C-alpha positions in Angstrom: -33.6 63.1 25.8 -31.4 66.3 24.8 -32.3 67.6 21.8 -29.8 69.7 19.5 -31.2 73.1 18.8 -28.4 74.4 17.2 -25.0 73.5 15.6 -22.2 76.3 14.7 -18.9 77.3 14.8 -17.8 79.9 17.1 -14.1 81.5 16.0 -11.1 84.1 17.5 -12.8 84.4 20.6 -11.7 87.7 22.6 -12.0 87.1 26.5 -11.4 90.0 28.8 -12.3 89.1 32.5 -12.9 90.9 35.2 -13.5 90.5 39.5 -16.7 91.5 40.5 -18.1 91.8 43.5 -20.5 88.8 44.5 -23.4 91.3 45.7 -23.8 93.0 42.4 -24.3 89.6 40.3 -26.2 87.9 43.5 -29.6 89.2 42.0 -29.0 87.8 38.3 -28.1 84.6 39.8 -31.0 81.9 38.1 -32.8 79.9 40.8 -30.9 76.6 41.5 -27.8 77.5 40.5 -24.9 79.8 42.4 -22.1 82.2 41.8 -19.1 79.9 40.9 -15.3 81.4 41.6 -11.8 80.2 40.7 -9.4 80.9 44.1 -11.7 83.1 45.5 -12.9 85.5 42.7 -16.0 85.7 41.2 -15.3 87.1 37.3 -17.5 88.1 34.8 -16.3 88.6 31.1 -16.4 90.4 27.9 -16.5 88.2 25.1 -15.9 89.1 21.7 -16.5 86.3 18.8 -17.9 85.3 15.4 -20.6 82.7 14.6 -20.4 80.9 11.5 -22.1 77.7 9.6 -25.0 78.7 11.5 -27.8 75.5 11.9 -31.3 75.2 13.9 -32.4 71.8 14.9 -29.1 70.9 14.0 -29.0 70.5 10.2 -31.5 73.4 9.0 -29.2 76.3 7.3 -30.7 79.8 8.2 -30.9 81.9 5.5 -28.7 85.3 5.4 -28.0 84.8 9.2 -25.4 81.9 9.3 -22.9 84.6 9.6 -22.2 87.2 12.1 -20.3 88.6 15.2 -21.7 88.3 18.3 -20.7 90.1 21.9 -21.4 89.7 25.2 -21.0 89.9 29.0 -21.2 86.7 31.4 -20.7 85.6 34.4 -20.5 82.2 36.1 -21.9 79.8 37.8 -22.7 76.0 38.9 -25.4 73.5 40.2 -25.6 70.2 42.3 -27.3 68.0 39.5 -28.2 63.9 40.5 -24.8 63.6 38.4 -22.8 66.0 40.4 -21.8 69.6 39.4 -22.6 71.4 36.7 -20.3 74.5 35.9 -21.8 76.8 33.4 -22.6 80.7 32.6 -25.3 83.1 32.8 -25.2 85.8 30.3 -25.9 90.0 31.0 -26.5 90.8 27.7 -26.1 89.3 24.2 -25.6 92.0 21.4 -25.9 91.0 17.5 -26.5 92.5 14.4 -29.2 90.1 13.0 -32.9 91.6 14.3 -33.8 87.8 13.8 -31.5 86.0 15.9 -32.7 88.2 19.0 -36.3 87.6 18.8 -36.0 83.7 18.8 -33.3 84.1 21.4 -36.0 86.7 23.5 -39.2 85.0 22.4 -38.6 81.3 22.5 -36.0 81.1 25.2 -35.3 84.1 27.0 -32.0 85.2 26.2 -31.2 89.1 26.6 -30.4 89.6 23.4 -30.2 93.2 21.4 -29.7 94.0 18.4 -27.0 96.3 17.4 -25.0 97.4 14.4 -21.6 95.1 14.6 -18.5 94.6 12.4 -14.8 92.9 12.3 -11.7 93.1 11.6 -9.1 89.8 11.3 -6.0 90.9 10.0 -3.2 87.2 10.5 0.1 87.8 10.0 3.2 85.4 9.6 3.7 86.3 13.8 1.0 88.1 15.4 -3.2 88.7 14.7 -5.0 91.4 15.2 -8.5 90.4 15.9 -11.5 92.4 16.4 -14.9 93.7 17.4 -17.0 96.1 17.4 -20.6 97.3 18.6 -22.6 100.6 18.1 -24.1 102.2 21.2 -25.9 105.5 21.1 -24.4 106.4 17.5 -20.8 105.5 18.9 -18.6 102.3 18.4 -17.3 100.5 21.1 -14.9 97.8 20.3 -12.9 94.7 22.2 -9.4 94.2 20.3 -6.4 92.3 20.8 -2.7 91.8 19.2 -2.1 87.8 20.3 0.8 85.8 18.9 0.3 83.0 16.2 1.5 80.5 18.0 -1.1 79.4 20.9 -1.2 76.4 23.3 -3.4 73.7 24.6 -5.7 74.4 27.3 -3.6 74.1 30.6 -6.0 71.9 33.1 -6.7 73.9 37.0 -5.4 77.3 34.9 -7.8 80.8 35.1 -8.2 80.3 30.9 -9.3 76.4 31.4 -12.3 78.0 34.3 -13.2 80.9 31.9 -13.5 78.0 28.8 -14.6 74.9 30.5 -18.6 76.1 31.7 -20.3 73.8 29.4 -23.8 74.3 30.5 -25.7 78.0 30.1 -28.1 79.1 32.2 -31.6 81.0 31.9 -33.4 83.0 34.7 -37.2 82.3 33.6 -38.4 84.1 36.7 -38.2 84.0 40.4 -38.4 79.8 41.3 -37.8 78.7 36.8 -34.1 78.1 35.0 -33.7 77.2 31.6 -30.8 74.7 31.7 -28.4 73.9 27.9 -25.5 72.3 27.1 -22.9 73.8 25.1 -20.7 71.0 23.4 -17.3 71.9 22.1 -13.7 70.6 22.5 -11.0 72.5 24.6 -9.7 75.7 22.7 -6.3 76.6 22.3 -4.8 80.1 23.8 -3.5 82.5 22.1 -0.8 84.7 24.5 -2.1 88.4 23.8 0.5 91.2 23.5 -1.6 94.6 23.4 -5.5 94.6 24.3 -8.3 97.4 23.9 -11.2 97.5 25.4 -13.8 100.0 24.9 -17.3 99.6 26.2 -20.2 101.5 27.3 -21.3 99.8 30.6 -23.4 101.9 32.2 -25.8 101.9 28.8 -25.6 98.4 28.5 -25.3 96.8 31.7 -26.2 99.7 34.2 -24.4 102.1 36.5 -23.6 99.1 39.4 -21.4 97.6 36.8 -19.7 100.9 36.1 -16.7 100.9 38.9 -15.7 97.3 38.3 -14.9 98.0 34.6 -13.3 101.0 35.2 -10.0 99.1 36.1 -7.8 97.4 33.7 -9.2 93.8 33.4 -7.9 90.9 35.2 -6.4 89.1 32.3 -7.4 88.9 28.6 -6.9 86.4 26.0 -7.5 84.6 22.7 -9.2 81.0 22.0 -9.3 79.8 18.7 -12.8 78.0 18.8 -14.4 74.8 17.2 -17.5 73.7 16.2 -19.9 73.6 19.1 -23.3 71.9 19.3 -26.3 73.3 21.7 -28.2 70.9 23.5 -31.7 71.3 25.7 -31.1 70.2 29.7 -33.4 70.5 32.6 -35.8 72.7 32.9 -35.5 73.8 36.8 -38.1 74.9 39.5 -39.6 74.9 42.7 
């Protein structure tokens, strides 16, 4: 039986989506999964968002760690399970401002977390909303920032936004022939069209030089999602 190990809210998620060569991602694909594509393209997304009301084991609030920013680079995979295809995400790296979060995620779950100074700004006006997340790398502030409409729309089935946001499983590589799986449960999110954006990320330092050429070009798409309450549940252990 699946157990709940985290309840939280994810709010104001910025997605900047890039097309990557599958040869760059292939070495990072966890055992038992394969790269997932949308219209023949392998996507990777830079994602900034805000954690709120974090509770471990579904009910235990953690003092001083209930709200914080996160910024990550993720890509998309799928796994054939006994009940059908499960579409999921793999994180290249996840940044948070709380050392305890990184320690627990790295030690217990093998997730690639790092601790960096972070900050955010939300400016919600009548017709436009300005959402920004910043993180410090080698004494330089990086950022992902959008100005988006205040009026959003429900998620369109089979759209690019649906592909990006509706991968409801997570996969973590724990060795050459071992993978951890977990499920992320949330309702479909509303999407807010982006008017302008600004992405400044030290890709070489955070992810390595192999990734740099793909982030020197503008993203294929950028959008803002409102987010929701989420529940993270344990899944299967996949091994040889």
